[in-house]
N, CA, C and O atoms as a GROMACS GRO file, in nm:
protein
  536
    1MET      N    1  -1.244  -2.894  -0.141
    1MET     CA    2  -1.146  -2.749  -0.225
    1MET      C    3  -1.076  -2.816  -0.306
    1MET      O    4  -1.005  -2.913  -0.279
    2SER      N    5  -1.100  -2.747  -0.445
    2SER     CA    6  -1.010  -2.808  -0.541
    2SER      C    7  -0.829  -2.751  -0.555
    2SER      O    8  -0.780  -2.658  -0.490
    3GLU      N    9  -0.772  -2.816  -0.635
    3GLU     CA   10  -0.613  -2.779  -0.605
    3GLU      C   11  -0.586  -2.616  -0.646
    3GLU      O   12  -0.488  -2.557  -0.601
    4LEU      N   13  -0.671  -2.560  -0.726
    4LEU     CA   14  -0.621  -2.428  -0.753
    4LEU      C   15  -0.698  -2.310  -0.642
    4LEU      O   16  -0.660  -2.193  -0.640
    5ASP      N   17  -0.809  -2.358  -0.554
    5ASP     CA   18  -0.868  -2.312  -0.440
    5ASP      C   19  -0.746  -2.312  -0.340
    5ASP      O   20  -0.707  -2.206  -0.293
    6THR      N   21  -0.693  -2.420  -0.310
    6THR     CA   22  -0.569  -2.490  -0.216
    6THR      C   23  -0.458  -2.344  -0.260
    6THR      O   24  -0.416  -2.257  -0.184
    7GLN      N   25  -0.436  -2.360  -0.394
    7GLN     CA   26  -0.316  -2.266  -0.455
    7GLN      C   27  -0.328  -2.128  -0.388
    7GLN      O   28  -0.255  -2.063  -0.314
    8ARG      N   29  -0.507  -2.098  -0.472
    8ARG     CA   30  -0.519  -1.958  -0.393
    8ARG      C   31  -0.510  -1.932  -0.231
    8ARG      O   32  -0.453  -1.834  -0.183
    9LEU      N   33  -0.568  -2.022  -0.164
    9LEU     CA   34  -0.553  -1.986  -0.038
    9LEU      C   35  -0.446  -1.949   0.015
    9LEU      O   36  -0.432  -1.853   0.090
   10ARG      N   37  -0.305  -2.078  -0.048
   10ARG     CA   38  -0.186  -2.024  -0.010
   10ARG      C   39  -0.140  -1.931  -0.029
   10ARG      O   40  -0.062  -1.883   0.053
   11GLN      N   41  -0.179  -1.848  -0.184
   11GLN     CA   42  -0.130  -1.687  -0.182
   11GLN      C   43  -0.183  -1.627  -0.114
   11GLN      O   44  -0.127  -1.520  -0.137
   12LEU      N   45  -0.272  -1.600  -0.021
   12LEU     CA   46  -0.312  -1.533   0.064
   12LEU      C   47  -0.228  -1.533   0.172
   12LEU      O   48  -0.171  -1.434   0.217
   13GLU      N   49  -0.218  -1.680   0.225
   13GLU     CA   50  -0.092  -1.706   0.373
   13GLU      C   51   0.038  -1.645   0.324
   13GLU      O   52   0.103  -1.574   0.401
   14LEU      N   53   0.072  -1.664   0.224
   14LEU     CA   54   0.229  -1.603   0.155
   14LEU      C   55   0.238  -1.431   0.149
   14LEU      O   56   0.339  -1.370   0.182
   15LEU      N   57   0.108  -1.362   0.097
   15LEU     CA   58   0.107  -1.258   0.077
   15LEU      C   59   0.096  -1.182   0.235
   15LEU      O   60   0.161  -1.080   0.257
   16PHE      N   61   0.024  -1.232   0.321
   16PHE     CA   62   0.028  -1.163   0.494
   16PHE      C   63   0.171  -1.190   0.536
   16PHE      O   64   0.243  -1.096   0.570
   17ALA      N   65   0.215  -1.319   0.533
   17ALA     CA   66   0.395  -1.309   0.519
   17ALA      C   67   0.480  -1.211   0.473
   17ALA      O   68   0.562  -1.148   0.538
   18ALA      N   69   0.457  -1.204   0.371
   18ALA     CA   70   0.527  -1.060   0.308
   18ALA      C   71   0.489  -0.945   0.339
   18ALA      O   72   0.573  -0.862   0.301
   19PHE      N   73   0.391  -0.893   0.397
   19PHE     CA   74   0.368  -0.780   0.459
   19PHE      C   75   0.413  -0.783   0.576
   19PHE      O   76   0.493  -0.695   0.606
   20ASN      N   77   0.383  -0.866   0.658
   20ASN     CA   78   0.455  -0.899   0.797
   20ASN      C   79   0.613  -0.888   0.811
   20ASN      O   80   0.667  -0.850   0.915
   21ARG      N   81   0.685  -0.927   0.694
   21ARG     CA   82   0.813  -0.914   0.690
   21ARG      C   83   0.837  -0.777   0.606
   21ARG      O   84   0.947  -0.770   0.552
   22HIS      N   85   0.760  -0.680   0.590
   22HIS     CA   86   0.778  -0.593   0.505
   22HIS      C   87   0.891  -0.603   0.374
   22HIS      O   88   0.983  -0.526   0.347
   23ASP      N   89   0.846  -0.731   0.302
   23ASP     CA   90   0.906  -0.726   0.169
   23ASP      C   91   0.827  -0.722   0.067
   23ASP      O   92   0.759  -0.822   0.046
   24GLY      N   93   0.815  -0.615  -0.017
   24GLY     CA   94   0.767  -0.553  -0.123
   24GLY      C   95   0.770  -0.646  -0.227
   24GLY      O   96   0.668  -0.669  -0.291
   25ALA      N   97   0.890  -0.710  -0.255
   25ALA     CA   98   0.886  -0.792  -0.368
   25ALA      C   99   0.803  -0.946  -0.336
   25ALA      O  100   0.742  -1.021  -0.413
   26GLY      N  101   0.831  -0.955  -0.192
   26GLY     CA  102   0.742  -1.089  -0.201
   26GLY      C  103   0.588  -1.080  -0.194
   26GLY      O  104   0.520  -1.181  -0.211
   27VAL      N  105   0.521  -0.939  -0.165
   27VAL     CA  106   0.389  -0.933  -0.193
   27VAL      C  107   0.372  -0.937  -0.354
   27VAL      O  108   0.288  -1.009  -0.409
   28MET      N  109   0.467  -0.843  -0.428
   28MET     CA  110   0.429  -0.880  -0.558
   28MET      C  111   0.433  -0.995  -0.632
   28MET      O  112   0.384  -1.025  -0.740
   29ALA      N  113   0.523  -1.071  -0.529
   29ALA     CA  114   0.526  -1.216  -0.593
   29ALA      C  115   0.388  -1.306  -0.614
   29ALA      O  116   0.378  -1.407  -0.684
   30VAL      N  117   0.298  -1.249  -0.542
   30VAL     CA  118   0.140  -1.349  -0.556
   30VAL      C  119   0.067  -1.252  -0.632
   30VAL      O  120  -0.052  -1.281  -0.634
   31MET      N  121   0.094  -1.143  -0.697
   31MET     CA  122  -0.017  -1.057  -0.764
   31MET      C  123   0.047  -1.079  -0.898
   31MET      O  124   0.156  -1.129  -0.927
   32THR      N  125  -0.102  -1.000  -1.014
   32THR     CA  126  -0.036  -0.954  -1.106
   32THR      C  127   0.025  -0.846  -1.181
   32THR      O  128   0.000  -0.733  -1.137
   33ASP      N  129   0.088  -0.853  -1.270
   33ASP     CA  130   0.124  -0.712  -1.317
   33ASP      C  131   0.041  -0.596  -1.354
   33ASP      O  132   0.092  -0.484  -1.368
   34ASP      N  133  -0.102  -0.622  -1.371
   34ASP     CA  134  -0.199  -0.520  -1.374
   34ASP      C  135  -0.288  -0.512  -1.230
   34ASP      O  136  -0.398  -0.456  -1.232
   35ILE      N  137  -0.238  -0.568  -1.112
   35ILE     CA  138  -0.292  -0.559  -1.002
   35ILE      C  139  -0.371  -0.427  -1.014
   35ILE      O  140  -0.345  -0.329  -1.084
   36VAL      N  141  -0.458  -0.446  -0.941
   36VAL     CA  142  -0.524  -0.319  -0.883
   36VAL      C  143  -0.542  -0.311  -0.744
   36VAL      O  144  -0.591  -0.410  -0.690
   37PHE      N  145  -0.517  -0.230  -0.688
   37PHE     CA  146  -0.569  -0.202  -0.516
   37PHE      C  147  -0.643  -0.070  -0.501
   37PHE      O  148  -0.610   0.041  -0.541
   38ASP      N  149  -0.741  -0.105  -0.440
   38ASP     CA  150  -0.824  -0.007  -0.352
   38ASP      C  151  -0.774   0.000  -0.216
   38ASP      O  152  -0.770  -0.094  -0.136
   39ALA      N  153  -0.739   0.111  -0.199
   39ALA     CA  154  -0.681   0.153  -0.044
   39ALA      C  155  -0.816   0.155   0.017
   39ALA      O  156  -0.925   0.161  -0.040
   40ALA      N  157  -0.782   0.149   0.167
   40ALA     CA  158  -0.898   0.184   0.261
   40ALA      C  159  -0.980   0.332   0.243
   40ALA      O  160  -1.102   0.354   0.242
   41ALA      N  161  -0.851   0.438   0.225
   41ALA     CA  162  -0.923   0.560   0.245
   41ALA      C  163  -0.875   0.601   0.101
   41ALA      O  164  -0.805   0.538   0.021
   42GLY      N  165  -0.934   0.728   0.092
   42GLY     CA  166  -0.905   0.819  -0.034
   42GLY      C  167  -1.025   0.902  -0.086
   42GLY      O  168  -1.136   0.900  -0.033
   43PRO      N  169  -0.996   0.968  -0.184
   43PRO     CA  170  -1.101   1.081  -0.246
   43PRO      C  171  -1.190   0.990  -0.312
   43PRO      O  172  -1.300   1.044  -0.328
   44GLU      N  173  -1.187   0.895  -0.348
   44GLU     CA  174  -1.276   0.814  -0.472
   44GLU      C  175  -1.354   0.741  -0.379
   44GLU      O  176  -1.312   0.721  -0.266
   45ALA      N  177  -1.482   0.692  -0.423
   45ALA     CA  178  -1.551   0.588  -0.356
   45ALA      C  179  -1.510   0.447  -0.304
   45ALA      O  180  -1.564   0.384  -0.213
   46CYS      N  181  -1.406   0.413  -0.378
   46CYS     CA  182  -1.349   0.270  -0.358
   46CYS      C  183  -1.238   0.353  -0.261
   46CYS      O  184  -1.157   0.274  -0.214
   47GLY      N  185  -1.218   0.469  -0.227
   47GLY     CA  186  -1.102   0.464  -0.164
   47GLY      C  187  -1.008   0.551  -0.210
   47GLY      O  188  -1.011   0.674  -0.202
   48ARG      N  189  -0.895   0.456  -0.274
   48ARG     CA  190  -0.780   0.533  -0.325
   48ARG      C  191  -0.734   0.399  -0.426
   48ARG      O  192  -0.684   0.293  -0.388
   49ARG      N  193  -0.770   0.443  -0.570
   49ARG     CA  194  -0.729   0.315  -0.669
   49ARG      C  195  -0.580   0.340  -0.711
   49ARG      O  196  -0.534   0.447  -0.750
   50ILE      N  197  -0.516   0.227  -0.697
   50ILE     CA  198  -0.416   0.245  -0.732
   50ILE      C  199  -0.369   0.106  -0.840
   50ILE      O  200  -0.404  -0.007  -0.804
   51SER      N  201  -0.314   0.118  -0.930
   51SER     CA  202  -0.286   0.001  -1.059
   51SER      C  203  -0.157  -0.002  -1.074
   51SER      O  204  -0.085   0.093  -1.044
   52GLY      N  205  -0.112  -0.120  -1.126
   52GLY     CA  206  -0.004  -0.160  -1.186
   52GLY      C  207   0.083  -0.216  -1.082
   52GLY      O  208   0.056  -0.172  -0.970
   53ALA      N  209   0.175  -0.296  -1.084
   53ALA     CA  210   0.291  -0.372  -1.004
   53ALA      C  211   0.376  -0.248  -0.930
   53ALA      O  212   0.398  -0.244  -0.809
   54ALA      N  213   0.412  -0.163  -1.014
   54ALA     CA  214   0.520  -0.070  -0.953
   54ALA      C  215   0.454   0.013  -0.865
   54ALA      O  216   0.506   0.036  -0.756
   55ASP      N  217   0.318   0.075  -0.905
   55ASP     CA  218   0.301   0.177  -0.809
   55ASP      C  219   0.191   0.090  -0.683
   55ASP      O  220   0.171   0.152  -0.578
   56VAL      N  221   0.131  -0.036  -0.699
   56VAL     CA  222   0.087  -0.109  -0.607
   56VAL      C  223   0.238  -0.118  -0.500
   56VAL      O  224   0.252  -0.061  -0.392
   57ARG      N  225   0.315  -0.186  -0.555
   57ARG     CA  226   0.432  -0.201  -0.466
   57ARG      C  227   0.496  -0.075  -0.413
   57ARG      O  228   0.556  -0.084  -0.306
   58ALA      N  229   0.490   0.062  -0.487
   58ALA     CA  230   0.507   0.199  -0.393
   58ALA      C  231   0.453   0.233  -0.281
   58ALA      O  232   0.505   0.298  -0.191
   59ALA      N  233   0.320   0.178  -0.286
   59ALA     CA  234   0.215   0.206  -0.205
   59ALA      C  235   0.231   0.119  -0.082
   59ALA      O  236   0.214   0.175   0.027
   60PHE      N  237   0.267  -0.040  -0.084
   60PHE     CA  238   0.300  -0.081   0.030
   60PHE      C  239   0.421  -0.091   0.103
   60PHE      O  240   0.439  -0.132   0.217
   61GLU      N  241   0.541  -0.025  -0.024
   61GLU     CA  242   0.656  -0.004   0.072
   61GLU      C  243   0.672   0.129   0.130
   61GLU      O  244   0.773   0.156   0.194
   62GLY      N  245   0.561   0.227   0.107
   62GLY     CA  246   0.576   0.357   0.161
   62GLY      C  247   0.457   0.327   0.328
   62GLY      O  248   0.446   0.406   0.422
   63THR      N  249   0.400   0.220   0.317
   63THR     CA  250   0.343   0.202   0.443
   63THR      C  251   0.418   0.159   0.549
   63THR      O  252   0.420   0.216   0.658
   64PHE      N  253   0.503   0.025   0.511
   64PHE     CA  254   0.645  -0.024   0.548
   64PHE      C  255   0.748   0.120   0.616
   64PHE      O  256   0.800   0.107   0.727
   65ALA      N  257   0.763   0.226   0.549
   65ALA     CA  258   0.824   0.324   0.568
   65ALA      C  259   0.771   0.416   0.686
   65ALA      O  260   0.820   0.436   0.797
   66THR      N  261   0.670   0.458   0.635
   66THR     CA  262   0.551   0.510   0.746
   66THR      C  263   0.556   0.470   0.883
   66THR      O  264   0.583   0.535   0.984
   67PHE      N  265   0.510   0.294   0.858
   67PHE     CA  266   0.515   0.275   1.044
   67PHE      C  267   0.597   0.129   1.056
   67PHE      O  268   0.538   0.021   1.054
   68PRO      N  269   0.709   0.139   1.065
   68PRO     CA  270   0.838   0.037   1.072
   68PRO      C  271   0.776  -0.075   1.176
   68PRO      O  272   0.815  -0.191   1.163
   69ASP      N  273   0.706  -0.052   1.252
   69ASP     CA  274   0.634  -0.194   1.296
   69ASP      C  275   0.516  -0.232   1.280
   69ASP      O  276   0.457  -0.300   1.364
   70VAL      N  277   0.454  -0.186   1.149
   70VAL     CA  278   0.368  -0.246   1.100
   70VAL      C  279   0.324  -0.398   1.102
   70VAL      O  280   0.418  -0.467   1.060
   71SER      N  281   0.205  -0.480   1.138
   71SER     CA  282   0.145  -0.589   1.126
   71SER      C  283   0.023  -0.615   1.082
   71SER      O  284  -0.069  -0.534   1.089
   72TRP      N  285   0.015  -0.711   1.041
   72TRP     CA  286  -0.170  -0.750   0.999
   72TRP      C  287  -0.171  -0.917   1.105
   72TRP      O  288  -0.099  -1.014   1.083
   73GLU      N  289  -0.221  -0.911   1.158
   73GLU     CA  290  -0.255  -1.040   1.239
   73GLU      C  291  -0.401  -1.132   1.121
   73GLU      O  292  -0.520  -1.103   1.112
   74CYS      N  293  -0.361  -1.188   1.084
   74CYS     CA  294  -0.460  -1.287   0.991
   74CYS      C  295  -0.565  -1.346   1.081
   74CYS      O  296  -0.504  -1.404   1.171
   75THR      N  297  -0.693  -1.358   1.099
   75THR     CA  298  -0.775  -1.422   1.191
   75THR      C  299  -0.820  -1.535   1.088
   75THR      O  300  -0.828  -1.650   1.132
   76ARG      N  301  -0.855  -1.503   0.931
   76ARG     CA  302  -0.911  -1.601   0.845
   76ARG      C  303  -0.890  -1.605   0.710
   76ARG      O  304  -0.909  -1.494   0.661
   77HIS      N  305  -0.866  -1.671   0.645
   77HIS     CA  306  -0.869  -1.668   0.524
   77HIS      C  307  -0.961  -1.757   0.453
   77HIS      O  308  -0.971  -1.870   0.500
   78ALA      N  309  -1.046  -1.720   0.326
   78ALA     CA  310  -1.112  -1.821   0.270
   78ALA      C  311  -1.114  -1.753   0.098
   78ALA      O  312  -1.094  -1.641   0.052
   79VAL      N  313  -1.148  -1.887   0.038
   79VAL     CA  314  -1.136  -1.870  -0.134
   79VAL      C  315  -1.316  -1.923  -0.173
   79VAL      O  316  -1.376  -2.008  -0.106
   80PHE      N  317  -1.358  -1.872  -0.259
   80PHE     CA  318  -1.452  -1.892  -0.307
   80PHE      C  319  -1.465  -1.880  -0.463
   80PHE      O  320  -1.528  -1.789  -0.517
   81GLY      N  321  -1.384  -2.000  -0.544
   81GLY     CA  322  -1.407  -1.993  -0.685
   81GLY      C  323  -1.276  -1.863  -0.705
   81GLY      O  324  -1.178  -1.858  -0.631
   82ASP      N  325  -1.298  -1.775  -0.810
   82ASP     CA  326  -1.216  -1.658  -0.849
   82ASP      C  327  -1.200  -1.538  -0.740
   82ASP      O  328  -1.110  -1.456  -0.761
   83ARG      N  329  -1.294  -1.522  -0.608
   83ARG     CA  330  -1.272  -1.466  -0.518
   83ARG      C  331  -1.224  -1.514  -0.384
   83ARG      O  332  -1.242  -1.633  -0.357
   84GLY      N  333  -1.144  -1.406  -0.264
   84GLY     CA  334  -1.099  -1.451  -0.201
   84GLY      C  335  -1.133  -1.338  -0.068
   84GLY      O  336  -1.182  -1.227  -0.087
   85ILE      N  337  -1.101  -1.387   0.054
   85ILE     CA  338  -1.112  -1.282   0.172
   85ILE      C  339  -1.038  -1.291   0.252
   85ILE      O  340  -1.032  -1.406   0.294
   86SER      N  341  -0.960  -1.211   0.308
   86SER     CA  342  -0.899  -1.215   0.439
   86SER      C  343  -0.955  -1.144   0.572
   86SER      O  344  -1.022  -1.041   0.562
   87GLU      N  345  -0.934  -1.188   0.665
   87GLU     CA  346  -1.021  -1.087   0.785
   87GLU      C  347  -0.874  -1.074   0.884
   87GLU      O  348  -0.797  -1.171   0.891
   88TRP      N  349  -0.850  -0.967   0.945
   88TRP     CA  350  -0.749  -0.935   0.994
   88TRP      C  351  -0.743  -0.792   1.082
   88TRP      O  352  -0.832  -0.707   1.082
   89ILE      N  353  -0.614  -0.786   1.157
   89ILE     CA  354  -0.620  -0.676   1.246
   89ILE      C  355  -0.466  -0.579   1.240
   89ILE      O  356  -0.358  -0.615   1.285
   90PHE      N  357  -0.493  -0.468   1.182
   90PHE     CA  358  -0.384  -0.384   1.152
   90PHE      C  359  -0.349  -0.313   1.261
   90PHE      O  360  -0.423  -0.234   1.319
   91ARG      N  361  -0.186  -0.352   1.304
   91ARG     CA  362  -0.120  -0.281   1.440
   91ARG      C  363  -0.007  -0.189   1.398
   91ARG      O  364   0.080  -0.233   1.322
   92ALA      N  365  -0.004  -0.105   1.428
   92ALA     CA  366   0.117  -0.008   1.386
   92ALA      C  367   0.106   0.124   1.482
   92ALA      O  368  -0.002   0.173   1.517
   93THR      N  369   0.256   0.183   1.523
   93THR     CA  370   0.267   0.292   1.583
   93THR      C  371   0.303   0.429   1.470
   93THR      O  372   0.378   0.433   1.372
   94ALA      N  373   0.237   0.504   1.516
   94ALA     CA  374   0.262   0.620   1.439
   94ALA      C  375   0.412   0.710   1.508
   94ALA      O  376   0.462   0.705   1.620
   95LYS      N  377   0.449   0.784   1.396
   95LYS     CA  378   0.558   0.866   1.412
   95LYS      C  379   0.567   0.951   1.598
   95LYS      O  380   0.661   0.941   1.677
   96ASP      N  381   0.465   1.010   1.614
   96ASP     CA  382   0.401   1.058   1.758
   96ASP      C  383   0.407   0.968   1.881
   96ASP      O  384   0.384   1.007   1.995
   97GLY      N  385   0.448   0.817   1.839
   97GLY     CA  386   0.392   0.731   1.950
   97GLY      C  387   0.266   0.666   1.956
   97GLY      O  388   0.246   0.554   2.002
   98SER      N  389   0.171   0.756   1.898
   98SER     CA  390   0.038   0.685   1.915
   98SER      C  391   0.038   0.550   1.825
   98SER      O  392   0.110   0.523   1.729
   99ARG      N  393  -0.088   0.456   1.897
   99ARG     CA  394  -0.103   0.350   1.815
   99ARG      C  395  -0.208   0.298   1.756
   99ARG      O  396  -0.309   0.260   1.815
  100ILE      N  397  -0.188   0.294   1.638
  100ILE     CA  398  -0.305   0.231   1.533
  100ILE      C  399  -0.327   0.057   1.587
  100ILE      O  400  -0.255  -0.037   1.617
  101GLU      N  401  -0.477   0.088   1.575
  101GLU     CA  402  -0.513  -0.129   1.570
  101GLU      C  403  -0.638  -0.107   1.536
  101GLU      O  404  -0.703  -0.016   1.588
  102ALA      N  405  -0.687  -0.184   1.448
  102ALA     CA  406  -0.806  -0.168   1.424
  102ALA      C  407  -0.822  -0.304   1.295
  102ALA      O  408  -0.736  -0.328   1.210
  103GLU      N  409  -0.922  -0.360   1.308
  103GLU     CA  410  -1.002  -0.480   1.246
  103GLU      C  411  -1.042  -0.431   1.080
  103GLU      O  412  -1.079  -0.314   1.063
  104GLY      N  413  -1.034  -0.514   0.978
  104GLY     CA  414  -1.003  -0.512   0.834
  104GLY      C  415  -1.076  -0.604   0.782
  104GLY      O  416  -1.129  -0.698   0.843
  105VAL      N  417  -1.082  -0.577   0.656
  105VAL     CA  418  -1.108  -0.732   0.555
  105VAL      C  419  -1.068  -0.695   0.417
  105VAL      O  420  -1.121  -0.596   0.365
  106ASP      N  421  -0.986  -0.761   0.358
  106ASP     CA  422  -0.959  -0.752   0.203
  106ASP      C  423  -1.032  -0.878   0.119
  106ASP      O  424  -1.039  -1.000   0.139
  107LEU      N  425  -1.077  -0.798   0.028
  107LEU     CA  426  -1.160  -0.887  -0.073
  107LEU      C  427  -1.070  -0.870  -0.209
  107LEU      O  428  -1.015  -0.775  -0.265
  108PHE      N  429  -1.082  -1.013  -0.232
  108PHE     CA  430  -0.948  -1.019  -0.392
  108PHE      C  431  -1.026  -1.119  -0.469
  108PHE      O  432  -1.103  -1.212  -0.446
  109GLY      N  433  -0.960  -1.047  -0.589
  109GLY     CA  434  -1.010  -1.141  -0.759
  109GLY      C  435  -0.869  -1.186  -0.738
  109GLY      O  436  -0.772  -1.143  -0.676
  110PHE      N  437  -0.896  -1.291  -0.814
  110PHE     CA  438  -0.806  -1.393  -0.884
  110PHE      C  439  -0.793  -1.412  -1.028
  110PHE      O  440  -0.892  -1.405  -1.102
  111ARG      N  441  -0.678  -1.437  -1.071
  111ARG     CA  442  -0.678  -1.489  -1.223
  111ARG      C  443  -0.556  -1.603  -1.181
  111ARG      O  444  -0.448  -1.584  -1.124
  112GLY      N  445  -0.622  -1.736  -1.235
  112GLY     CA  446  -0.515  -1.837  -1.242
  112GLY      C  447  -0.493  -1.822  -1.057
  112GLY      O  448  -0.580  -1.786  -0.977
  113ASP      N  449  -0.384  -1.854  -1.033
  113ASP     CA  450  -0.302  -1.825  -0.895
  113ASP      C  451  -0.269  -1.725  -0.857
  113ASP      O  452  -0.224  -1.720  -0.743
  114LYS      N  453  -0.279  -1.600  -0.939
  114LYS     CA  454  -0.189  -1.484  -0.863
  114LYS      C  455  -0.353  -1.382  -0.847
  114LYS      O  456  -0.459  -1.395  -0.909
  115ILE      N  457  -0.319  -1.300  -0.756
  115ILE     CA  458  -0.408  -1.206  -0.727
  115ILE      C  459  -0.421  -1.093  -0.829
  115ILE      O  460  -0.317  -1.046  -0.875
  116VAL      N  461  -0.545  -1.041  -0.872
  116VAL     CA  462  -0.521  -0.954  -0.979
  116VAL      C  463  -0.602  -0.816  -0.904
  116VAL      O  464  -0.571  -0.701  -0.933
  117SER      N  465  -0.721  -0.853  -0.793
  117SER     CA  466  -0.744  -0.738  -0.706
  117SER      C  467  -0.725  -0.747  -0.609
  117SER      O  468  -0.707  -0.862  -0.570
  118LYS      N  469  -0.715  -0.639  -0.509
  118LYS     CA  470  -0.709  -0.636  -0.363
  118LYS      C  471  -0.798  -0.481  -0.354
  118LYS      O  472  -0.775  -0.372  -0.406
  119SER      N  473  -0.911  -0.530  -0.260
  119SER     CA  474  -0.983  -0.451  -0.191
  119SER      C  475  -0.991  -0.400  -0.072
  119SER      O  476  -1.044  -0.495  -0.014
  120ALA      N  477  -0.976  -0.315   0.011
  120ALA     CA  478  -0.927  -0.325   0.145
  120ALA      C  479  -1.055  -0.238   0.249
  120ALA      O  480  -1.124  -0.141   0.215
  121PHE      N  481  -1.054  -0.304   0.367
  121PHE     CA  482  -1.197  -0.234   0.414
  121PHE      C  483  -1.136  -0.226   0.572
  121PHE      O  484  -1.092  -0.326   0.630
  122ARG      N  485  -1.141  -0.113   0.623
  122ARG     CA  486  -1.096  -0.095   0.759
  122ARG      C  487  -1.137  -0.007   0.879
  122ARG      O  488  -1.114   0.114   0.872
  123LYS      N  489  -1.203  -0.066   1.002
  123LYS     CA  490  -1.289   0.028   1.090
  123LYS      C  491  -1.187   0.149   1.088
  123LYS      O  492  -1.064   0.145   1.092
  124ASP      N  493  -1.260   0.240   1.081
  124ASP     CA  494  -1.186   0.380   1.127
  124ASP      C  495  -1.248   0.398   1.299
  124ASP      O  496  -1.360   0.405   1.348
  125ARG      N  497  -1.100   0.399   1.356
  125ARG     CA  498  -1.080   0.391   1.515
  125ARG      C  499  -1.010   0.509   1.536
  125ARG      O  500  -0.932   0.548   1.448
  126PRO      N  501  -1.030   0.588   1.663
  126PRO     CA  502  -0.906   0.683   1.677
  126PRO      C  503  -0.790   0.644   1.714
  126PRO      O  504  -0.810   0.551   1.792
  127ALA      N  505  -0.660   0.666   1.701
  127ALA     CA  506  -0.566   0.641   1.737
  127ALA      C  507  -0.567   0.644   1.879
  127ALA      O  508  -0.622   0.732   1.944
  128LEU      N  509  -0.482   0.511   1.945
  128LEU     CA  510  -0.450   0.479   2.099
  128LEU      C  511  -0.363   0.540   2.148
  128LEU      O  512  -0.267   0.549   2.072
  129PRO      N  513  -0.346   0.604   2.272
  129PRO     CA  514  -0.225   0.675   2.338
  129PRO      C  515  -0.073   0.587   2.288
  129PRO      O  516  -0.066   0.480   2.227
  130ALA      N  517   0.012   0.653   2.326
  130ALA     CA  518   0.156   0.575   2.325
  130ALA      C  519   0.169   0.461   2.436
  130ALA      O  520   0.121   0.470   2.549
  131LYS      N  521   0.227   0.376   2.397
  131LYS     CA  522   0.245   0.277   2.529
  131LYS      C  523   0.307   0.370   2.610
  131LYS      O  524   0.387   0.460   2.586
  132GLY      N  525   0.229   0.309   2.756
  132GLY     CA  526   0.313   0.393   2.846
  132GLY      C  527   0.248   0.503   2.882
  132GLY      O  528   0.263   0.537   3.000
  133ALA      N  529   0.167   0.578   2.803
  133ALA     CA  530   0.107   0.720   2.803
  133ALA      C  531  -0.003   0.686   2.964
  133ALA      O  532  -0.030   0.577   3.013
  134ALA      N  533  -0.034   0.789   2.999
  134ALA     CA  534  -0.169   0.776   3.068
  134ALA      C  535  -0.307   0.831   3.029
  134ALA      O  536  -0.405   0.808   3.100
   0.00000   0.00000   0.00000
């Protein structure tokens, strides 16, 4: 693995650590200012495209606010030249107490050692009952 590949792999680790701290500044520290994020769901074929550091940060901070306990359990990161992939399990509790748990994958593009694109894919799964509910 090249030194650049090692740096890129480290950026993916730092990204998900920042996600799990709910740290918008930490998330953006590993991304370029012209980042393009394709969310898993939305009205476009790509989901919902969000461009630029300010709007991407706002989108992630919105997720942190909507799901105060949101977490991503990463099961694998890999880097292939200027592309990367992360496999994860998304977990969160909705305001009604129902739980969300779904596997997903992110495809990344890199420019240098920074993330320039993130495209999210997530399994579509019904919400789980609230903890303790029958």
